[in-house]
Structure formats: C-alpha cells, structure tokens
Phi, psi and omega in degrees: 000130182273119185275339178173189181230147171242153179245129175236109182068235183256006184246143174264138180236155173296150178299339183287346178269359185293326173297315178302313180295318180299314179302312180301315178302315180298318180296318179293319174297323176301310181302318178296313181299324174299310180299319179298313176300323176293320178299318177298317183293322178290322179296319178292322177303312180295317178302316179297323178291318176302314176295329177294317180296317176296324182292323178296316179295326176299314181298319182295321181289323175301321178300333179284339190252345183257154180278167183285154173273187183058051183252126182247112179287136178229093185052247186265007185237158175241138173250128180253130177263128185047063180296147178294317184247160175252156181286318180274138188286158171266123180296128186283336179242019178283120181302329188253014185293156183275117179199166173247121183180177183236137178231115177261109192257128168262114188286132171261329176197150179204140174286331178242093184271080186296110174286151188210121180295333183286316184287161182308126180058017179066025180252164184265107185280323180171196179224154168242122184247121176249125181252120173254089190232152180213146181215136180203166180262111177296308173227145179221127180245124180226148172288140183299332180281349179202086188291354175282349180248159175144199188229145178213161168259120189248131177237141178208148180212137166216155179230090177293125175252121185253123180234159178275147176289151172102299179243356170065028165307133177281119183247354176189145183219114184251168175223127173240122184225148171207156178230128190217159173247121186240155179209149167234098182281341177217162182298335184256002185223135177226141187233151176202144177230120191229148164259123192237133180231137174223130177229168186225150178223129182288144178307145182294347180241008186277329188296314192231001188234015180242125174274109190220133173282358178291135185279083183225131176234106184292350179275336181254334184289131179274122181293127181298136173218134185228129168238111182247152164257140184227126173261131189227148172213137177230139181223159174245090187290342183273358178304325185284355173293336179080009177233128185294331175290345178258354183275065188252356188246138176230136177236149181207166181207145176237140170240109176254143182212149177260135177237117180296146175138200182229155173210188184296349174257011175108185177293137178271129185245158181205083178220150028259344182266095186288336179270001179263102187268333201245155171204148182231152180205140178205165180183183182208148183218143179235129171236124174250121183264137177289155180302324171278117192289344175288344190260002180064228181188190175238159180222163167218145186212143179229131178229132181232127178231162182202138186234140182299318180294351174250023179052040174058028171292131181289143178241118186251126179227119179237134181228154178211143179172199182258145177220147184206137012264180181276083176195127181297139164064021173260171175292129188221167171251137183226135179227124180180199184247144176229133173248132178229144179210102181176204178290158187302138171303327181281121185296330179304325182256041182305337187259019180237141179270151172205153181224131181206166172244135188223149169258132186224151168231123187224143178222144174270119181240000000 
C-alpha cells in the first residue's frame, strides 16, 4: 500500500522508498566524511613528516654549535669519552676510507671482467659496493680554553662488501681496521699515527658459480693481508688569509710502511708480496658552504694513492657532490658522483686495474 509520493528531481517515487533513499544519502555522507578524514589524516601525516625533517635539521645544526658531552675536567684540560667529532679529518675521496655508504659503479674498464648469465647479454655491467663503517674518538684531551685543539685516540672499522650489479652476487668482502693517535696542535693542522690493517675474503658465490676469464684459482691464491703503520698530516693553507669564508681548502698526505714483528694487535702480516713495504697517498678537498646554513654546501675532492706492490702505479679517485652540515671535520652526509681509475677496490684483486663512474651516498657514523 502506497502511503504517498516523494519527488526526486523530475521523477516520482513511492513513499515506501523514502527510507531507502534516506539510508543511501546517509551512507554517501558518511563516505564523504570518511574520505575527508582520510585526506585530513594524510595532510597531517605530511605536516608531521615535514616538522620531523625540520627538527632533524635543527638537531644537526645544534650539533654544530654545542660541545660534546661525557666531558671530564682534569685541571686545565677536558677529557671527552666517545666524542662526536675527530681531530683528524675523514678523506672525502679515499677509496678505502672509513665510512657508511653505498657506491653504485658503472664499469668503464676492468682487468677482471666476470661474465654472468644473469646480467644482460652475459656481460659484466658494474658493481654495487656497500660499506658498513664507523669511526669515533675513544678518548679526546683538549685544553679548556680551546676545545678545537688537543690529542685523541681514534678508532675506525669498515667492511666493504663488493657485489656484481644485476644479481648482487657477492664477489668480495674486505675488512679494514685501524687504531690511531691523532692530534691537532693548531687550528690549521692535524696529525695522526695509525696501525692499519686490511684483509680480504672471497665472496660466498665466487668460487664455483661465476663464469669468468680471470685466471684465478681460490685453492692456490694466497689471500692478501696487510698490516701497515701510517703517518698522516692534513692542513688548511687558506687559514692564514684570516677570513673564514675563504678557509675552504684542505690538503693531506699519508706515508705508509710495513714493519715486521708483533704488537698488542697480533703478528703483523704483509702478503702476498712480502718485500713490498711502502705506500703513499695524498689529496686535496674544497668545501663551499651556502649562505643559508640550513642548505649545507657542495664539495669536490681528489685522492691519489700509490703502492710499492703495484710498482707505484697511481690510483686516482675524484668526487663531487652535496655535503651537510656546515662544519669542518664533523660527521657528515655526502651525495655525489665519483670517478675512479686504479687498482681494484676489492683487496683480493689488488693487482688488477679497473675504471668506473659511480653514484654514491655516504654518511659518517
């Protein structure tokens, strides 16, 4: 029985359908409100993410201006435990430097071109190198009137994992460790004496699953291990201009040598070329900071190394990119491009040449 009629637009409907239409309208309104709430929630999420990023930037900037905690006063000196920054700088373009990062390498040339069925056309496309590294100042002694100067015990370790691009087979795993005494006697000069160890391990998939023209026999090859002492110095020559905005250049040099014997870290090894004792390294770096301190800056760096066991053949590494925050010798984030031409990054193939261009993301931890 029809109790009446309602009109919707130009059409008439029985009154018994009014409840259905009312229910549909309520459901539509509920859906609209739900979508509005979701949009509001997404907007709030984006706002919160932006606020979080700003807070992180603020914390990073605060870290530039505040002194390290865990400071113990000793007469006119302060001793800092596990200090945030190091007196001696981290080289920006050093292939074997201590850092946490990823390098995606496109090969231009390689002495060991591993063929691989998985990669396109069975060719060797490139490598992905993951560095899991950390460096910190264990003890730091500074005069209370100038915390930028002093002496420190410096520790560092990184484990470069070398993989082929495409299928990420592990073809090399190295270990790099050092124990050092560092010092900054002047604002423009830093010094370091370190015991440096590098060892290599063949990738877990390299021995029997790689089709390679490389003349390699893992049963006969002696895995390279080196224990070197390294004397290092880094200087800022433009410091003497007296203007902070022009103090953007840093130069450095390393002299490494093997000394037979034992120490508190164990017996020192030098293989496979036991009579090659020496290695040299040097470089220069420029950091240009933007006027707005929130934006960080840009950098360019050049590193050249040479080893007696490679007949003093030069290894050239050049990098350019973005760097943050604006503070010398502090822990930083770097994003950029790297060109390398020299002996293999994988220590197992120290006697093989390679050339590549890489995109990298690195952070000091």
